[in-house]
N, C-alpha and C positions, 0 to 999 in steps of 0.2 A: 503494500499500499504506500503511495507517495505521501510523503511528510512534506509540509510547507510551513515558512513563516511569512507574516504579513506586515507590512508598513503601511500606514495610510495618511494622507493629507486630506484637505478639504475636496479637492476636485480629482485626486489621483489615489489608486490603490495599487501597490507593489506587492506581488506575491512571489516568494522564491520556493522553488521545488528543490528536493534533495538531490536530484540529479543535475542541478546546476542552471536549469533553465529558469528565467523570471518572466512573469506576466506582468505588463502595466495596463491598467485600466483607467481610461479617462471617463470620469462620470461627474459632470458638472453639477455642482448643488444648486438645488432650488430653480432647475432648469429643464426644459423638455428636451432640448438637444445640446450637444457638446459645441461649445464656442471657445476660441483661444483668447480670453480677455486677457488684461495686463495681470490680473492675479494668477489666472491659470497657468500663464507663461512663467511667472516668478516661481511657482510652485514647481513646475517642470523643471527648472534650474537645480531645486533643490533635490527632486528625484535624480537627477544626472549626478549631483554631487554624492547621493548615497550609493548610486551604482559605481562611481569612480572609487569610493572608499572600499567597495567590496563588488568586484567585477563578476558579474554572472557568466556562465559558458554562452548563453546567448539571451536575447530579450525579445519577447513578442508584444507589440504595443496594440491594444484592441479597446473598444468601446464597452463601457460598462451599461449602455443604454439600447433600447430596441430600436431608437429613431434614428440610427445612423451612426457613422464613425465620427466625423468632426465638420461643423458646418462652415468653418472658416473663422476669420477673426471676430470680433465682437463689434457690429456695426454702429452700436449705440455709443461705443466709446470713440469710435472714430468721428462722429460728429461733435464730440467734446473737445476735439483738438484745437487749441486756440492760436497755434502759431505754425509756421513751417519748421521750426526748430523742434517743436513737439511731434510734428509728423515724422521728421527725419529720425528721431529717437525711437519712435515706435518701430520704425523700420529696421533700424541698426540691432535693436532688442531681438527680433525675430530672426535675422539674417545670422547674427551671431550664435544665437541659441541652436538653429538648426546646423549650421556649421559644426557646432560642438557635437552635436548628435551623429552627425556624419563621420566625425573623426574618431568615435570611440573603438576601443581595440576589439570588442566582442561583436559577434554577428548581431544585427536587429533586424526585425521584420514587423510590418505593419499589416495587420489582418483587418481588411476593410469589409465592412458589411454595412450597407447603406450609402448615405451621401457622404462623399469625401471630396470637399469643396475648398477652394482657396487656400488658406493657410493649413487646412487639414491635408490637402494634397501635398502641400510643401513639406511638411512634416513626414508624410509616407515616402517622398522623394529622397529625402535624407536618410532613410532607412537602407540597409543593405539589399533586403529582399522585400517583396510586396505579393500578398495572396488577395485577391477579390473573390467575395462570395456571390455566386451565380445566383442571383434573384432580381426580380424587376426593380426593387428600389435601390440597387447599388449603381450609383452613378459617380464618375470622377470628372472633375472640371476645375479649371481656374478662371473663374468668372469674373475677376477683378476688373476687367475692360467695361462690364456693364455698369460698375459704379464710378467709371471714369478714373480709375486709379489702376496700378501695375502690380504683378505678382512679386513683391519686393523681399520675400524671405526665402529666396532660392529658387523659385520656380523657373525665372527666366536663365538661370544657370542649368539647372539639373535636368528639366524636361527636354530640351534640345539635345542634350548630351545623351539622354536616355532612349528616344524615339526618333531622333534626327529633326533638323530645323525645320523642314517643310511641315510634318505633322504637327510639331509643337508650336510654331507660329500659328498654324490654322487653329489649334485648340484655343491659344492664348488670345488672338485677335477676335474671334468670335464669342468666346466664353462658353461655347457649346460643350455638353457633358459626352462622355463615352459610357456604354454598359460594362459589365464584367469582361464578357466575351470579347468585345472589340478592344477593351483595354490590355487583354492578353495577346490579341493579335498585333497590336501596336508596340508590345514590348514594354508597355507602361506597368505592368505587372507580371510576375514570373509565373502565375498560375491562377486559374479561375476554378473554384471548386464547390460542391454543393454544400448547403449548410451543415448537413449530418455529419461531414468529414472535415469541417473547417479548423477545428482545434488541433486534431491530430495531424493534418496537412501542415498547420502552422508549426507545430512540434518539430516534424520531421525535417522541414525545410531549415528551420532556425538552427538546428543542430547538425545539418548536413555538412556545414564547411565548404559548400559548393561556392564557386566563384560568383561574383554579382553578375547581373544580366549584361550583355555586351551586344551593341548593334550588330546586325549581320555585316559581312566583310565589306560589301559595297558600300553600305552606309558609312562604315569605319573609314574607308578610303575617301569617301566624300567629306567626312568630318574634319579629317587631317587636311584636306585641300580647302577647308574654309577659311583658313588662316589667309589667305589670298585673295585675288580677284572674285573667286566663286562666292566668297562671303558677301562681298558687295552686290553681286546679281542676285543672289537669293534674297537678300533685305531689299532691293530695289523692286523685285517682283512682288514682295509681300506689301510694300507700300502702295504699290499700283492696285493690288487686289482690295485693300483696305479703302483707297481712294474712291473705288466704283461705288461703295455703300455709303462711305462718310466723308466729310471735310474734316481737315485737321483743325480749322478754326473752331468747328462746334464739337469735335471729338478728338482732343489731342492724345488720349490715352494709347489707342492702338498704334499710333505712328511713334510714341514714346517706347514703346515695347520693342519696336523693330529697332529703334536707334539703340537702346540700351543692349540688346543682344549684339548688334553689329559691332558696336565701338566700345561696349565695356563689359563684355564677357557675361552679360545678365545681371551685373552688379549695379543697382540702381544708385547707390551710396557714392559710386565712382563718378556720377555725372556732376561736373560743377555748377554751382547756383545758378550762374546766369544762362544755362542751357535751356532751350524751351521744352526738353525732354527732362529735367531736373525734377527732384522730389518736390522742391520749392514751387515750381511751375504747376505741376499737376495739382498739388494742394490749394494753390492760389486760384485755379480754374474755375469759373462759375458753372462750368459743365460737372466738374465733380460734385460740388453741393447739389446741384439740380438733380443729378442721377442717383445720389443718395437719398434725396427726397423721393424720387420716383419709387425707390426700393420700398420705402416705408410706406408710400400710398399703396403699394401692391400688397404689402403685409396687412393694411388695414382692410382691403377687399377680402383678402383670404379669411380673414378672422371673421367675417359674417356668417361663415359656416362652420366655425369652431364649435365643437361639442354638439354638432347636429347630426343625429343617428339616421336620418331619413336618406336611404339609398333605395330607390325602387328597383324590384327585381324584374318587374314587366313594365315595360314603356310603350304606349300605342301612339303613333304618330300618324296624322292624318294629312295626306298631301305629300306625294312623292317627287314634287320638283326638286330644283337644285337645293333649295334651302331645307326643305321637309326631308328629303333623302339623306342630305348630309347630318342633319342632327340625328337621324335613326341610325347612321353609320357610325358618328361619334359613341353614341349609347352602347351600341353593339360591341364596339372597342374596347369600352369599358366594363365589359362583362355582363351588361344586361341583356334580357331576353327582349326583342323588340318585334312588334308587328307594325307593318307598313302599310297604310290604306290609300287606295286611290281607285279611281274608276274601273281599272282593269289591271290584269297582269302586265300587259304590253306597256303601260304607263309607268309600272313599277320597276320594270326590267332595266332601264338606264340608271336608275338610283343605285340597283344592286350592282351593275357593272362599275360604276364609280367608287361603291364601297369596296368592291374586291381590289381595286388599284390601291385605294388607301391602306387596306389591311396589309397588302403585299410591301407597301413602303414602310409601314410602322413595325411590321414583324421581320422585316429584312429577309423576305424570301422563305421564311419557315412555313412551308406548306401546312403543316399541321395545325399551326395556330391560326393561319389564315381560314382554313377549312372551318375551324370550331368557330370563329367570329362569324363567318357567312351563315353557319347553322343557327346562330343567335338572331339573324335577321331574317324575318319571315314575311314574304308577300302575303298581304291579307286584303284583297279586294273587296270582300264581303263585310270587313270591319268586325270579325268575330273575337278578336283581341280586345275590344272595348270592354268587355264583361270581366275580364280577368286583370285588367291594368290596373297598376299602382298610380300610374301619371300617364295623362292623355294630353298630347300636344297637338294643336290645330296648327297646320302651316300651309293653308291654302291662299288663294289669290285675295286681294284687298277689296272684298265687296261686303258691305255690313249685313245686307239681308241674306246672303248666302252663309255668312258665319252665324248669325242668329239662328237660322234653320238648323245648322249642322248642330250647334251647341245644345239645342233644345232635344234633339234626337240623342246625342251623347249622354246628357244628364239622364234620360230615362234608362238606358242601357248600362251605365257605368256603375261600379260599386259605390257604396254610400261615401266611403271615406276616400275614393280617388281623387286625386287632384286633377281639376279641370284647367288647362292653360292655353292661352293663344299666343303666337308668335307675331301678332299684329305689329306692325312698324309704325303704322300712322293712324289708326283708329282707336277711340276711346273705349276703354274697358267698360265703363258704365253703360255706353250704347250697346256693346255686344251682350251684356249681362241681362238685359232687359228680357230676353229669351229664357232665361233660367227661373226656375221656381225657387231655387236658392242662390241668389246672386254672389252671396259670400264665398261660394266655392270657386269663383273665378278669378285667376292670378295671370299676369303677363310673365311669359319666359321668352326675352327677346334676344335672338342671336343675331350675329353679324356674319356676312358673307365675304370670305370663304370660311365656313363654320369650323373645318378642322385646324385652322390657322389662326384665328382671331381669338383671343383669351376672353375677352369682356361678354358677360350676358345681363342684360338689364332685367331684373325681377321687379315687375310693376305691380303696384298696389292701387286698386280702384278704390272708389268711394266705399264699396261695401265689402271689398276682400278682407276676409278674417285673418287674425295673426297666424293661425295653424296653417292655412294655406300658403302664406308666405314663407313660414319657417321651413315647410317641406320643400317649397321651390328652391329656397336657398341652399338647403341641403343637398338637393339633387344637383344643383350648379356645380357645387364643390365636389360632389361625387364623380362627375365628369371631368374634373379638374379645370375647370374655368373660374373666372373671377365674377362673382356676383355683385351687381351694383343696384342697390335699392333705389327705385324712383318711384315718383307719384304719376298716376294717369294724366297725361297732358299731350297735346298733339305733337308727335315726334319724339315724346319723353326727352331724354337729354341728348343722345348722341346724333339722331337724325334732326333733332331741332337745331343743332349748331351745325351740322353739315348742310342741311339745306340752303341757308343764307350764303354759306361760304362758296359752294357750288354755282349757285345763281350769280353771286358777283363774278366769278370766274367767267360764266358764260356770256355775261354782259360785255365784259373785256373782249371776248371773242366777237361778239356782236359789233362792238365798236371798231373792229379792224385788226386787232391783234391776232397773231397765228396761235392756235392751240398749244403748239410747241413752245412759244415764248411763254406764255402763261403758265404752263406745268414747270418749265424749267425755273422760273422765279420762286416757286413754291418749294421745289426739290432743293433748291439752293438754300432757301431757309431752314430745311431739315425735315419737310414732309417726306413719308416714304413714297408717295405717289402723288402726281399732279393731279389739281381738281378736275380737269377736263378728262383726263385717262379715267379718273375715278368715276365720273359720269357715265363714260363708255363701259367701264367694267360693270357698274351696278344696273345699268340697262337704261336706254333713254325713255323707253315706255313707264320703267317705273318711276324715274325721275319726274315725268309729268303726272303720273298717277298720284304720288305723293302731295302733289298740289300745294297746299299751305306749308308744309314742312319746307318744300323747295323755294317756293316763291316769296315767302315772307309775307308780312301785313300789306294788303292791298296791292301786291305786285302781281304780274303776269310772267310766266315762263318765256324767255326769249323766241322770237320769231323762227330763227333758225332751228332751235330744238324742237318745236312743233312741226316745223316742214320736214325735218330728218324722220321724226316718228310717223307722219302721213306716208313718207316714202318706204316705210318698213326698214329703215336703216337705225337699228336699235342699239347698236354698239357691238362689243365684243361678241355677243351670242348671235348676231347675224351677220358678222364679218365686217360690218362699216358702220360707223356712227360719225362722230367728229374725227376719228381716224379710221383707216383701213386696217383690218386685223389679220395676220397670218400666222397660223400655229399657235394662236392665243398670245400673240405679241402685236402691240401697236406699232404699226410702220409710220416712223416719225422723220420729218424733215429736220433742216437746221433751225435752231431757236433763234430768234432776233434778240438784239441787246434789250435788256431792261434792267433798271435800276432798283434798289431795294423797295423804292415807293410802291412799285406794282404788288409785290408780296404783301406789304402792308394794308393796301387798299382792300385786298381781296381777304385777308385775314380779319380785317376790322369788323366785318358783320358777325364772324365766328366768335370774336371776343365779346362782342355785345350781347349775342345770343346766350353764350354761356352764363354771362352775368344775369340776364333775365331768368334763366333757369333756377339760379341759385335764389334770387329774389322772390320768385314766384313758388318756391318750395318744392319743386321737382326733385332736386337733390337736397340733402340735408345741409350741405356746408360747402365752402368754397374748395377744401381739399377733396372732396369726393366728386365735385365736378371736374377738377383737373384730373383726377384718376381716370374718370369716365371718358374724357376727351382724349387722354393719351392711350389708354388701353382700348377704347372703342372706335375712335377715329383716326389712330395714328399720329397725334398731334405730336412735333418734334419733342421728344423726351429731354434733350439737352436743355430746354427752356423751363423745365419743372412744370410745365402745363399752362394753359392759356391765361388764367387769371393770375397765375405767379408771375408769368411773362409780363402782363401788363403792370403788376406791381412793381417788377424789378426796374420798369423804365419810368416809374413814377407817374404813370398814366391811368393807373385804375380808380375807380370811382368808388370802390369799396374797401372795407377794412374788415372788421367783423361783419356777419351777415345777419339780417333778421332771421330768427328760426334756427340758428346754428346748433346743431347737436350738442347737448350737454356732455362734457367730458370729451368731445371730438378733438383729435390733436391740431393744434394750431400750425397754420402754414409756416414753413421754414423760411424766414425772410431772407433776402440776398443783400449783403451789405454793398 
């Protein structure tokens, strides 16, 4: 029987076995997830002191929590840094501590189960070995770029050396995560094992005395060549790829990562203070403050579904068009049984075909998982699934009388406790609910297109909607890993109410003679992910016209060219032509004309005003939620911190606190 001794700190437990193997568990006190706060890192230094005093034969570092390995640094502490010197000191502590871990005499192994992000992955990279547990929750990433910062604790040094510069720069510049199997294929981890054998696998590898992972021969040759012109070429290519998506003015961090890798061997501390890639410059950037703000806005949206156990086993979707079909596919992807209703099997078939392509992408060609997901998506032209569903979502065309008739029928056939939801984008819930015997059952669950990609879902409360229906709708949104935004029933709710005037102003500029390319380029330069004219083409010109009030605004009419194109059947992307001609799903654009920033300001002005109106009118509870909704639902430039925060930073906002701001809601982080 194995004997052991144990030593504990507030956040760490060190267990030594009689065979010389030591197990170190991180279990941050009073926290659901492990993060590397100043206190946790200080204790880790004490742990290393204890291990130096009495070295083990090998050390395995693991998590004492079921919620993952380490989620990274403590972001709350980052927001409290009050000077560039404090930021540099924080980076220096982590850099030095992980260098110390990398230099210990005994073998070290990180046993990674669940999320391993940012500083957590940098700690794992400093170990000699890494084993990832093969389960869906295991994800490895260096997502610092999403916060406007750089992986300063050794990630920019060790990741390129471990998996090669191209793959490492791709991970660091996008912040995207990899699962356990891909991590093994990249060489990021030494092995990928099932849960049942993870501890024995860790023990065997830690005590194996095997050499550390090495790059394949070809990659090693390339690595040695990186000291010359090839390093410059790789860096230039990475910069060009980053510049396709973002500008250095708006997002300095990805370009700083490339600079630090190319010129300073991944050591952010070596960059002189006057350099645009220095820690001082990154810390002082408004983008960094604003992206941290966006992170906390996202966390606030996630919290709406916290401690909510409603996850429907059976979802029934009515309407197999692009929106309804994709809603059904996303639910099936998340393990729910879904019945999809439309007038015939022939109308449902295209939705199933799109779902199959989605499943193939998400399951990376795992035919067994694809088949299981398709088995969960059941064509149901007769609507037999209504009687068994826990949640019913209507996603048909925007016709009030047709929706009323449908809901009257659904209410008669549904289980008494089933949630009745509409995906309407422009109709008031109160008008639809008049068809119900119990109007309190109706809630809005409003998705955005394309459903698999866009994270936000508006959870709409009508005048009669009861609290339980809202609670369940919010729980469902979190169960499919989307961000729920509570909104009140009003024309266009939040996102469409602000997008309508924005798109209308862009189309007015085209009506006045500017090219669609010029208009779109001006807004992309501002930081929007897609130009407003291309957005109209993507949504569909017929839908833009049908949205009516939301698009046209108070007392305004849609532009004549828009109406003419719809009459001619030129509906945008779906018909192959609108304001642009579309080939293989891509807009065919000519050269954009010259335009100053005043064009973007003009087109954004109605969006900013509409966002403020939504807050004043109580459509959303406060300014922070409005900013979150417009960022995650409309793609408003994240580097600004949101539309109202952007106005406030320029001193142009007409608002401070808002009437009706939710008690206890976090205040907007102001930019100095």
